[in-house]
DRENLO-251529 format. One record per residue (C-alpha): y, x, z; residue in one letter; residue number from 1. Coordinates in Angstrom, 3 decimals. Each point is the difference from the previous one (the first is absolute). Layout:
residues N
<atom <Y X Z> 'A' NUM>;
...
This chain:
residues 427
<atom <32.623 13.905 -3.971> 'M' 1>;
<atom <-3.621 0.979 -0.640> 'P' 2>;
<atom <-0.710 3.747 -0.104> 'P' 3>;
<atom <-1.289 -0.202 -3.630> 'A' 4>;
<atom <3.223 -1.566 -1.332> 'A' 5>;
<atom <2.114 2.534 1.867> 'S' 6>;
<atom <-2.016 2.809 -1.535> 'S' 7>;
<atom <0.530 -1.366 -3.547> 'R' 8>;
<atom <3.775 -0.235 0.444> 'I' 9>;
<atom <0.142 3.570 1.229> 'G' 10>;
<atom <-1.933 1.211 -3.018> 'S' 11>;
<atom <2.407 -1.726 -2.363> 'R' 12>;
<atom <3.005 1.551 1.681> 'I' 13>;
<atom <-1.505 3.440 -0.265> 'I' 14>;
<atom <-0.826 -0.492 -3.712> 'V' 15>;
<atom <3.551 -1.192 -0.708> 'S' 16>;
<atom <1.507 3.023 1.779> 'L' 17>;
<atom <-2.230 2.324 -1.994> 'V' 18>;
<atom <1.029 -1.619 -3.334> 'L' 19>;
<atom <3.688 0.264 0.891> 'V' 20>;
<atom <-0.402 3.665 0.828> 'L' 21>;
<atom <-1.824 0.590 -3.309> 'V' 22>;
<atom <2.751 -1.668 -2.036> 'F' 23>;
<atom <2.703 1.933 1.807> 'L' 24>;
<atom <-1.778 3.250 -0.658> 'A' 25>;
<atom <-0.461 -0.784 -3.697> 'A' 26>;
<atom <3.655 -0.985 -0.403> 'G' 27>;
<atom <1.184 3.155 1.696> 'G' 28>;
<atom <-2.207 2.098 -2.241> 'G' 29>;
<atom <1.388 -1.608 -3.148> 'M' 30>;
<atom <3.555 0.493 1.261> 'F' 31>;
<atom <-0.493 3.698 0.602> 'F' 32>;
<atom <-1.767 0.332 -3.417> 'F' 33>;
<atom <2.964 -1.415 -1.937> 'F' 34>;
<atom <2.479 2.037 2.031> 'V' 35>;
<atom <-1.906 3.152 -0.826> 'E' 36>;
<atom <-0.153 -0.903 -3.712> 'M' 37>;
<atom <3.751 -0.560 -0.009> 'T' 38>;
<atom <0.617 3.338 1.577> 'K' 39>;
<atom <-2.206 1.682 -2.586> 'K' 40>;
<atom <1.836 -1.755 -2.826> 'A' 41>;
<atom <3.342 1.110 1.418> 'I' 42>;
<atom <-1.214 3.507 0.410> 'R' 43>;
<atom <-1.645 0.152 -3.533> 'A' 44>;
<atom <2.055 1.933 -2.545> 'P' 45>;
<atom <1.005 -1.907 -3.270> 'G' 46>;
<atom <2.796 -0.859 -2.510> 'T' 47>;
<atom <2.051 -3.181 -0.360> 'P' 48>;
<atom <-1.036 -2.278 -2.922> 'P' 49>;
<atom <1.829 0.523 -3.332> 'R' 50>;
<atom <1.498 -2.784 -2.145> 'T' 51>;
<atom <-2.061 -0.516 -3.164> 'A' 52>;
<atom <2.148 -0.279 -3.132> 'V' 53>;
<atom <-0.457 -0.391 -3.737> 'K' 54>;
<atom <2.047 2.118 -2.383> 'V' 55>;
<atom <0.741 0.224 -3.690> 'I' 56>;
<atom <0.464 3.211 -1.944> 'V' 57>;
<atom <3.411 0.174 -1.687> 'A' 58>;
<atom <-0.338 0.523 -3.757> 'K' 59>;
<atom <2.890 0.520 -2.363> 'R' 60>;
<atom <-0.036 -1.321 -3.547> 'G' 61>;
<atom <1.169 -2.784 -2.308> 'P' 62>;
<atom <0.146 -3.443 1.565> 'Y' 63>;
<atom <0.269 -3.268 -1.942> 'R' 64>;
<atom <1.466 -2.928 1.838> 'E' 65>;
<atom <-2.043 -3.175 -0.051> 'V' 66>;
<atom <2.063 -3.200 0.004> 'L' 67>;
<atom <-1.405 -3.263 1.308> 'S' 68>;
<atom <0.667 -3.398 -1.499> 'G' 69>;
<atom <-1.399 -3.451 -0.496> 'Y' 70>;
<atom <-0.526 -2.042 -3.123> 'G' 71>;
<atom <-1.725 -2.984 -1.507> 'R' 72>;
<atom <-2.290 0.333 -3.005> 'A' 73>;
<atom <0.603 -2.102 -3.087> 'R' 74>;
<atom <-1.613 -0.292 -3.389> 'A' 75>;
<atom <2.145 1.176 -2.892> 'L' 76>;
<atom <-1.323 -2.907 -2.077> 'R' 77>;
<atom <-0.574 -3.393 1.567> 'E' 78>;
<atom <0.477 -2.951 -2.336> 'T' 79>;
<atom <-0.077 -3.769 0.165> 'K' 80>;
<atom <-1.349 -1.217 -3.343> 'I' 81>;
<atom <1.287 -3.344 -1.235> 'G' 82>;
<atom <-0.914 -2.259 -2.919> 'A' 83>;
<atom <2.031 0.770 -3.137> 'E' 84>;
<atom <-0.882 -3.355 -1.568> 'V' 85>;
<atom <-0.609 -3.403 1.494> 'G' 86>;
<atom <-3.249 -1.934 -0.086> 'G' 87>;
<atom <-3.199 -0.801 1.828> 'V' 88>;
<atom <-2.033 2.852 1.508> 'V' 89>;
<atom <-3.415 -0.179 -1.677> 'R' 90>;
<atom <-1.735 3.106 1.398> 'W' 91>;
<atom <0.397 2.503 2.836> 'V' 92>;
<atom <-1.959 3.265 0.157> 'S' 93>;
<atom <-2.329 0.638 2.936> 'R' 94>;
<atom <1.799 3.311 0.427> 'A' 95>;
<atom <3.178 -1.855 0.944> 'L' 96>;
<atom <-0.548 0.241 3.747> 'E' 97>;
<atom <1.870 1.968 2.654> 'A' 98>;
<atom <-1.231 3.585 0.266> 'G' 99>;
<atom <-1.886 0.085 -3.318> 'V' 100>;
<atom <0.749 2.940 -2.314> 'A' 101>;
<atom <0.930 -0.884 -3.587> 'V' 102>;
<atom <0.547 2.100 -3.116> 'D' 103>;
<atom <3.081 0.143 -2.178> 'K' 104>;
<atom <0.099 -2.900 -2.512> 'D' 105>;
<atom <-2.958 -1.737 1.664> 'E' 106>;
<atom <0.107 -3.755 -0.751> 'E' 107>;
<atom <0.539 -1.964 3.201> 'L' 108>;
<atom <1.423 -3.464 -0.853> 'V' 109>;
<atom <-0.182 -2.313 -3.045> 'Y' 110>;
<atom <2.617 -2.704 -0.624> 'I' 111>;
<atom <-0.877 -2.853 -2.402> 'D' 112>;
<atom <0.868 1.452 -3.443> 'P' 113>;
<atom <-0.272 -3.127 -2.201> 'R' 114>;
<atom <3.698 -0.883 -0.126> 'D' 115>;
<atom <0.833 3.585 -0.884> 'Y' 116>;
<atom <-2.689 0.136 -2.689> 'E' 117>;
<atom <1.534 -3.068 -1.660> 'R' 118>;
<atom <3.467 1.519 0.316> 'A' 119>;
<atom <-1.261 3.145 -1.694> 'L' 120>;
<atom <-1.597 -2.008 -2.832> 'E' 121>;
<atom <3.263 -1.910 -0.541> 'S' 122>;
<atom <2.055 3.204 -0.035> 'A' 123>;
<atom <-2.378 1.631 -2.462> 'E' 124>;
<atom <0.161 -3.043 -2.309> 'A' 125>;
<atom <3.792 0.043 0.104> 'R' 126>;
<atom <-0.025 3.695 -0.793> 'L' 127>;
<atom <-2.406 -0.521 -2.893> 'S' 128>;
<atom <2.213 -2.747 -1.429> 'Q' 129>;
<atom <3.072 2.207 0.243> 'A' 130>;
<atom <-1.823 2.852 -1.709> 'E' 131>;
<atom <-1.064 -2.320 -2.857> 'T' 132>;
<atom <3.594 -1.155 -0.403> 'S' 133>;
<atom <1.166 3.596 -0.084> 'I' 134>;
<atom <-2.479 0.822 -2.749> 'T' 135>;
<atom <1.121 -3.002 -2.088> 'R' 136>;
<atom <3.690 0.759 0.410> 'L' 137>;
<atom <-0.444 3.617 -0.932> 'K' 138>;
<atom <-1.855 -1.087 -3.141> 'S' 139>;
<atom <2.807 -2.448 -0.823> 'D' 140>;
<atom <2.600 2.702 0.453> 'L' 141>;
<atom <-1.873 2.329 -2.322> 'A' 142>;
<atom <-0.161 -2.740 -2.649> 'S' 143>;
<atom <3.700 -0.783 0.361> 'I' 144>;
<atom <0.819 3.691 -0.272> 'A' 145>;
<atom <-1.887 0.247 -3.284> 'R' 146>;
<atom <1.682 -3.131 -1.382> 'R' 147>;
<atom <3.374 1.352 1.085> 'L' 148>;
<atom <-0.633 3.170 -1.899> 'T' 149>;
<atom <-0.910 -1.909 -3.162> 'L' 150>;
<atom <2.909 -2.405 0.377> 'T' 151>;
<atom <2.433 2.880 0.415> 'C' 152>;
<atom <-1.343 1.540 -3.193> 'E' 153>;
<atom <0.295 -3.371 -1.791> 'D' 154>;
<atom <3.573 -0.398 1.220> 'L' 155>;
<atom <0.966 3.444 -1.225> 'E' 156>;
<atom <-1.544 -0.735 -3.405> 'A' 157>;
<atom <1.667 -3.420 -0.164> 'S' 158>;
<atom <3.348 1.535 0.935> 'Q' 159>;
<atom <-0.306 2.579 -2.767> 'R' 160>;
<atom <-0.901 -2.756 -2.460> 'E' 161>;
<atom <3.006 -2.041 1.099> 'L' 162>;
<atom <2.293 2.971 -0.567> 'D' 163>;
<atom <-1.465 0.520 -3.497> 'R' 164>;
<atom <0.383 -3.712 -0.900> 'V' 165>;
<atom <3.608 0.053 1.190> 'K' 166>;
<atom <0.781 2.857 -2.386> 'E' 167>;
<atom <-1.730 -1.814 -2.871> 'L' 168>;
<atom <1.857 -3.203 0.813> 'A' 169>;
<atom <3.306 1.843 -0.100> 'E' 170>;
<atom <-0.949 1.364 -3.432> 'E' 171>;
<atom <-1.030 -3.486 -1.128> 'G' 172>;
<atom <-3.601 0.989 -0.582> 'V' 173>;
<atom <-1.432 -2.570 2.468> 'V' 174>;
<atom <1.173 -3.447 0.889> 'T' 175>;
<atom <1.598 -1.128 3.214> 'R' 176>;
<atom <-3.097 -1.994 0.968> 'S' 177>;
<atom <-2.232 3.078 -0.119> 'E' 178>;
<atom <2.387 1.756 2.378> 'L' 179>;
<atom <-0.135 -2.978 2.381> 'D' 180>;
<atom <-3.778 -0.038 -0.050> 'R' 181>;
<atom <-0.081 3.693 0.937> 'Q' 182>;
<atom <2.452 -0.609 2.787> 'R' 183>;
<atom <-2.158 -2.829 1.371> 'I' 184>;
<atom <-3.119 2.207 -0.176> 'S' 185>;
<atom <1.742 2.792 1.890> 'T' 186>;
<atom <1.274 -2.456 2.602> 'S' 187>;
<atom <-3.483 -1.431 0.562> 'L' 188>;
<atom <-1.384 3.501 0.541> 'T' 189>;
<atom <2.734 0.676 2.561> 'E' 190>;
<atom <-0.869 -3.230 1.828> 'K' 191>;
<atom <-3.664 0.936 -0.023> 'Q' 192>;
<atom <0.910 3.388 1.482> 'L' 193>;
<atom <2.066 -1.643 2.758> 'L' 194>;
<atom <-2.859 -2.398 0.767> 'T' 195>;
<atom <-2.438 2.884 0.316> 'L' 196>;
<atom <2.390 1.935 2.233> 'E' 197>;
<atom <0.402 -3.045 2.262> 'A' 198>;
<atom <-3.772 -0.408 0.105> 'S' 199>;
<atom <-0.402 3.656 0.876> 'E' 200>;
<atom <2.505 -0.294 2.853> 'S' 201>;
<atom <-1.675 -3.139 1.328> 'S' 202>;
<atom <-3.448 1.551 -0.169> 'T' 203>;
<atom <1.255 3.163 1.713> 'T' 204>;
<atom <1.392 -2.072 2.871> 'Q' 205>;
<atom <-3.228 -1.933 0.265> 'E' 206>;
<atom <-1.905 3.272 0.029> 'L' 207>;
<atom <2.203 1.252 2.851> 'A' 208>;
<atom <-0.744 -3.171 1.957> 'R' 209>;
<atom <-3.701 0.427 -0.651> 'S' 210>;
<atom <0.133 3.615 1.176> 'E' 211>;
<atom <1.681 -1.185 3.215> 'A' 212>;
<atom <-2.723 -2.604 0.312> 'E' 213>;
<atom <-2.559 2.790 -0.400> 'I' 214>;
<atom <1.557 1.893 2.899> 'K' 215>;
<atom <0.102 -3.112 2.179> 'A' 216>;
<atom <-3.568 -0.929 -0.901> 'A' 217>;
<atom <-1.167 3.567 0.648> 'T' 218>;
<atom <1.707 -0.004 3.393> 'A' 219>;
<atom <-1.564 -3.379 0.818> 'A' 220>;
<atom <-3.414 1.278 -1.080> 'R' 221>;
<atom <0.367 3.163 2.092> 'N' 222>;
<atom <1.137 -1.974 3.034> 'R' 223>;
<atom <-2.846 -2.480 -0.358> 'A' 224>;
<atom <-2.430 2.899 -0.351> 'K' 225>;
<atom <1.441 1.696 3.096> 'L' 226>;
<atom <-0.155 -3.241 1.988> 'D' 227>;
<atom <-3.626 -0.392 -1.015> 'L' 228>;
<atom <-0.743 3.546 1.152> 'E' 229>;
<atom <1.756 -0.735 3.294> 'R' 230>;
<atom <-2.468 -2.756 0.797> 'T' 231>;
<atom <-2.348 2.858 0.950> 'V' 232>;
<atom <1.420 1.691 3.110> 'V' 233>;
<atom <-1.114 3.622 0.467> 'R' 234>;
<atom <0.395 2.625 2.703> 'A' 235>;
<atom <3.113 2.045 -0.865> 'P' 236>;
<atom <-1.566 3.156 1.478> 'Y' 237>;
<atom <-3.077 1.117 1.900> 'A' 238>;
<atom <0.230 -0.992 3.642> 'G' 239>;
<atom <-1.189 -2.381 2.684> 'R' 240>;
<atom <0.688 -3.705 0.350> 'I' 241>;
<atom <2.238 -0.798 2.955> 'L' 242>;
<atom <0.101 -3.769 -0.228> 'N' 243>;
<atom <-1.174 -2.777 -2.306> 'R' 244>;
<atom <2.019 -3.134 -0.686> 'M' 245>;
<atom <-1.575 -1.203 -3.283> 'A' 246>;
<atom <-2.404 -2.952 0.203> 'R' 247>;
<atom <-2.095 -1.503 -2.799> 'V' 248>;
<atom <1.456 -3.329 -1.164> 'G' 249>;
<atom <3.456 0.647 1.413> 'A' 250>;
<atom <3.025 -0.686 -2.200> 'Q' 251>;
<atom <2.250 3.060 -0.013> 'V' 252>;
<atom <3.517 0.441 -1.321> 'A' 253>;
<atom <1.393 3.201 -1.508> 'P' 254>;
<atom <0.736 2.384 2.863> 'G' 255>;
<atom <-2.479 -1.574 2.431> 'A' 256>;
<atom <-1.751 2.691 2.095> 'A' 257>;
<atom <-3.672 0.535 -0.858> 'L' 258>;
<atom <-0.954 3.093 2.039> 'F' 259>;
<atom <1.290 3.198 1.589> 'E' 260>;
<atom <-1.290 3.479 -0.811> 'I' 261>;
<atom <0.618 3.418 1.541> 'V' 262>;
<atom <-0.515 3.496 -1.403> 'D' 263>;
<atom <-1.525 2.220 2.701> 'L' 264>;
<atom <-0.076 3.145 -2.113> 'S' 265>;
<atom <3.532 0.972 1.129> 'R' 266>;
<atom <1.231 -0.749 3.515> 'I' 267>;
<atom <3.540 0.964 0.996> 'E' 268>;
<atom <1.151 0.600 3.574> 'I' 269>;
<atom <3.742 0.277 0.739> 'P' 270>;
<atom <0.252 2.053 3.224> 'V' 271>;
<atom <3.205 -0.211 2.043> 'A' 272>;
<atom <1.327 3.268 1.478> 'L' 273>;
<atom <3.071 0.580 2.133> 'G' 274>;
<atom <3.323 0.536 -1.754> 'A' 275>;
<atom <0.456 3.314 1.865> 'S' 276>;
<atom <-2.916 1.363 -2.044> 'Q' 277>;
<atom <1.454 -1.022 -3.363> 'F' 278>;
<atom <-0.206 2.884 -2.465> 'G' 279>;
<atom <-2.864 1.688 1.858> 'E' 280>;
<atom <-2.778 -1.632 -2.049> 'V' 281>;
<atom <-0.644 0.788 -3.652> 'R' 282>;
<atom <-2.327 -1.623 -2.558> 'P' 283>;
<atom <-3.323 1.822 0.149> 'G' 284>;
<atom <0.117 0.555 3.768> 'A' 285>;
<atom <-3.301 -0.563 1.803> 'G' 286>;
<atom <-0.662 -3.359 1.628> 'A' 287>;
<atom <-2.706 -1.459 2.264> 'W' 288>;
<atom <-0.711 -3.619 0.890> 'I' 289>;
<atom <-1.689 -1.548 3.025> 'R' 290>;
<atom <-0.539 -3.672 0.723> 'L' 291>;
<atom <0.309 0.437 3.782> 'T' 292>;
<atom <1.710 2.499 2.257> 'E' 293>;
<atom <-2.440 2.844 0.572> 'G' 294>;
<atom <-2.476 -1.446 -2.496> 'G' 295>;
<atom <-1.691 1.793 -2.864> 'E' 296>;
<atom <1.952 1.031 -3.090> 'V' 297>;
<atom <-0.918 -2.555 -2.677> 'V' 298>;
<atom <2.006 1.571 -2.843> 'W' 299>;
<atom <1.505 3.373 -0.740> 'K' 300>;
<atom <2.304 0.594 -2.934> 'G' 301>;
<atom <3.580 0.732 -1.020> 'K' 302>;
<atom <3.355 -1.734 0.021> 'V' 303>;
<atom <0.535 -1.688 -3.370> 'A' 304>;
<atom <3.771 -0.479 0.240> 'R' 305>;
<atom <2.871 -0.213 2.498> 'V' 306>;
<atom <2.725 -2.634 0.252> 'S' 307>;
<atom <3.452 1.428 -0.852> 'P' 308>;
<atom <1.788 -2.095 2.648> 'T' 309>;
<atom <-0.141 -0.834 3.710> 'V' 310>;
<atom <-0.379 -3.631 0.991> 'R' 311>;
<atom <2.967 -1.035 2.123> 'T' 312>;
<atom <-1.891 -2.795 1.808> 'A' 313>;
<atom <-2.346 2.297 1.933> 'D' 314>;
<atom <1.288 3.490 -0.909> 'R' 315>;
<atom <-3.196 1.036 -1.740> 'T' 316>;
<atom <-0.929 1.210 -3.460> 'F' 317>;
<atom <-3.236 -0.590 -1.878> 'L' 318>;
<atom <-2.582 2.384 -1.393> 'V' 319>;
<atom <-2.612 -1.515 -2.276> 'Y' 320>;
<atom <-3.703 0.805 0.112> 'L' 321>;
<atom <-2.242 -1.185 -2.841> 'V' 322>;
<atom <-3.758 -0.334 0.519> 'I' 323>;
<atom <-2.005 -0.053 -3.223> 'E' 324>;
<atom <-3.594 -1.241 -0.106> 'S' 325>;
<atom <-2.556 -0.118 -2.761> 'G' 326>;
<atom <-1.003 -3.209 -1.771> 'A' 327>;
<atom <-2.007 -2.230 2.302> 'G' 328>;
<atom <0.589 2.201 3.065> 'E' 329>;
<atom <1.335 -1.379 3.267> 'T' 330>;
<atom <3.231 1.796 0.965> 'P' 331>;
<atom <0.122 1.725 3.411> 'P' 332>;
<atom <3.004 -2.137 0.942> 'V' 333>;
<atom <0.147 -3.711 -0.829> 'A' 334>;
<atom <3.223 -1.640 -1.205> 'P' 335>;
<atom <1.857 -1.443 2.960> 'G' 336>;
<atom <-1.396 2.502 2.520> 'A' 337>;
<atom <2.388 1.817 2.350> 'F' 338>;
<atom <-0.533 3.757 0.112> 'V' 339>;
<atom <1.088 3.008 2.007> 'I' 340>;
<atom <1.055 2.822 -2.287> 'A' 341>;
<atom <0.610 3.707 0.486> 'R' 342>;
<atom <2.127 1.683 -2.642> 'V' 343>;
<atom <0.687 3.692 -0.490> 'G' 344>;
<atom <3.646 0.973 0.527> 'G' 345>;
<atom <1.943 3.259 0.205> 'L' 346>;
<atom <-1.754 3.375 0.153> 'V' 347>;
<atom <1.281 2.499 2.603> 'H' 348>;
<atom <-0.950 3.622 -0.611> 'E' 349>;
<atom <-0.788 2.487 2.773> 'G' 350>;
<atom <0.064 -2.335 3.010> 'V' 351>;
<atom <-2.295 -0.568 2.977> 'I' 352>;
<atom <-0.803 -3.653 0.768> 'P' 353>;
<atom <-0.345 -0.850 3.691> 'I' 354>;
<atom <-1.008 -3.459 1.332> 'P' 355>;
<atom <2.879 -1.766 1.748> 'R' 356>;
<atom <-2.421 -0.707 2.848> 'A' 357>;
<atom <0.104 3.752 0.771> 'A' 358>;
<atom <3.692 -0.206 0.996> 'F' 359>;
<atom <1.317 -0.586 3.475> 'V' 360>;
<atom <3.605 -0.726 -0.783> 'G' 361>;
<atom <1.034 2.923 -2.196> 'H' 362>;
<atom <-2.647 2.353 1.409> 'R' 363>;
<atom <-3.516 0.878 -1.005> 'I' 364>;
<atom <-2.577 2.082 1.882> 'Y' 365>;
<atom <-1.818 2.979 -1.461> 'L' 366>;
<atom <-3.256 1.325 1.434> 'A' 367>;
<atom <-0.213 3.826 0.140> 'R' 368>;
<atom <-3.556 1.232 0.496> 'R' 369>;
<atom <-0.632 2.206 3.065> 'A' 370>;
<atom <-2.624 2.687 0.474> 'E' 371>;
<atom <-2.060 -2.154 2.369> 'D' 372>;
<atom <-0.607 -2.610 -2.695> 'G' 373>;
<atom <2.633 -2.408 1.278> 'E' 374>;
<atom <3.472 -0.522 -1.432> 'A' 375>;
<atom <3.530 0.107 1.342> 'V' 376>;
<atom <2.538 -2.679 -0.968> 'I' 377>;
<atom <3.273 1.042 -1.617> 'E' 378>;
<atom <2.824 -2.487 -0.466> 'E' 379>;
<atom <1.817 -0.007 -3.378> 'L' 380>;
<atom <2.851 -1.979 -1.590> 'I' 381>;
<atom <-0.577 0.317 -3.772> 'P' 382>;
<atom <2.518 -0.719 -2.766> 'A' 383>;
<atom <-1.071 -3.307 -1.574> 'V' 384>;
<atom <0.906 -0.122 -3.680> 'E' 385>;
<atom <-1.109 -3.594 -0.649> 'R' 386>;
<atom <-1.203 -2.640 2.419> 'L' 387>;
<atom <-2.571 -2.392 -1.456> 'L' 388>;
<atom <-1.531 -3.107 1.612> 'P' 389>;
<atom <-3.144 1.882 1.074> 'E' 390>;
<atom <0.802 3.692 -0.437> 'E' 391>;
<atom <2.813 2.514 0.277> 'A' 392>;
<atom <0.427 2.746 -2.586> 'L' 393>;
<atom <0.805 3.433 1.473> 'I' 394>;
<atom <1.337 2.862 -2.110> 'R' 395>;
<atom <1.257 2.460 2.687> 'T' 396>;
<atom <-0.861 0.607 3.639> 'G' 397>;
<atom <-3.761 -0.320 -0.475> 'L' 398>;
<atom <-2.397 2.611 -1.343> 'T' 399>;
<atom <-3.033 -0.709 -2.117> 'E' 400>;
<atom <-3.087 0.223 2.200> 'G' 401>;
<atom <1.718 -1.216 3.175> 'D' 402>;
<atom <-2.048 -2.413 2.109> 'L' 403>;
<atom <1.957 -3.194 0.651> 'V' 404>;
<atom <-1.195 -2.177 2.892> 'V' 405>;
<atom <-0.423 -3.674 -0.911> 'I' 406>;
<atom <-1.682 -1.517 3.134> 'T' 407>;
<atom <0.639 -0.242 3.759> 'N' 408>;
<atom <3.633 0.995 -0.528> 'L' 409>;
<atom <1.063 -1.712 3.236> 'E' 410>;
<atom <-2.324 2.289 2.023> 'Q' 411>;
<atom <1.315 3.358 -1.227> 'I' 412>;
<atom <3.211 2.023 0.139> 'A' 413>;
<atom <1.267 3.412 -1.004> 'D' 414>;
<atom <-2.384 2.602 1.513> 'G' 415>;
<atom <-2.876 -2.418 0.675> 'S' 416>;
<atom <-3.510 1.272 -0.533> 'R' 417>;
<atom <-2.197 -2.326 -2.067> 'V' 418>;
<atom <-3.436 -0.209 -1.517> 'Q' 419>;
<atom <-0.110 -0.578 -3.800> 'I' 420>;
<atom <-2.783 -2.455 -0.789> 'V' 421>;
<atom <0.713 -0.807 -3.647> 'D' 422>;
<atom <1.826 1.750 -2.814> 'E' 423>;
<atom <0.852 -1.350 -3.452> 'E' 424>;
<atom <2.336 0.821 -2.847> 'G' 425>;
<atom <3.100 -1.828 -1.135> 'T' 426>;
<atom <-0.204 -1.723 -3.357> 'R' 427>;
């Protein structure tokens, strides 16, 4: 091997040995540094970390239960309007479209009125004829009555004359033929009276028939007039059109559907509550409605009425909420929408509400403040007066102002020292 190559190899070996020694020295220095830091940490004085907890301040007072239920909104007035008379649809209003607001008595559909106009003219003519007949018959009756009066007077006079002639004939003053003539005259007057009486009876009967005809003609006129009015179909109340079935030129029969309308000014929501809560809700109790769980309250009001019975199918009873809106306003809840309702129930006086999440079995933990700013945990088994889905109502065993721990319950026990990081009041 040449001397130059041997010299280069030796230099490399020396450099490598130097680098190895440097790395070993650096590693040893780091090792001793961390060991020393550990020793210092072990020797440094300190305190063990404290569990951070949130607490609520117990407050005593009246507590109203809030019951939860579900319901479906419905309009109190939703009507399918049908044709009351048959015919051809001649006109449909532009307002007759789904979603359009209409006023009460607004004209929406016209049905061909010509047949009903002719029917009305015919009924009025029949009525006029019957009225004319009535007038004539009444006049005839008045004339007959006057003639009857005169004929009765003539008969009385003729009868007196006959009696006088009889007496004279018996005395021989007048002849037998004069007596017969008087008898014939009296008899003719009687026949005339009978004829007038028969005429009066006949005319009275005819008058009664004419009066019945008047009633029938009046009824026919009124019906024809009503049918003519029904050819114009109006909105029965102010509302919004739900659906339109009427089409211009279509032949419709009585009862055929023309459109549907809904009144949005009053929306009713039957809310189902559990049968175990029957009797705990009264009309006038507060109520709140949300469209989704945890969503915003879209309506706040009062219970309108309460069902007097429990439904056996699902063991629930109904409370009714009524949402009233002004004319033209959009209600906060649309008919058909499902809602989540909260309804005020019983009121409990002088109780402390505690979240059920604060319980570990039957126990709760109280935080007693210490002088060093921390708190010491005290275990307590309170007397629960009423257990609700989310809260427990405590009347005895808990003092107003006590701090009840509501977080990190699995990390604490009786006598534990904790750090209070948040404090709030019960509702």
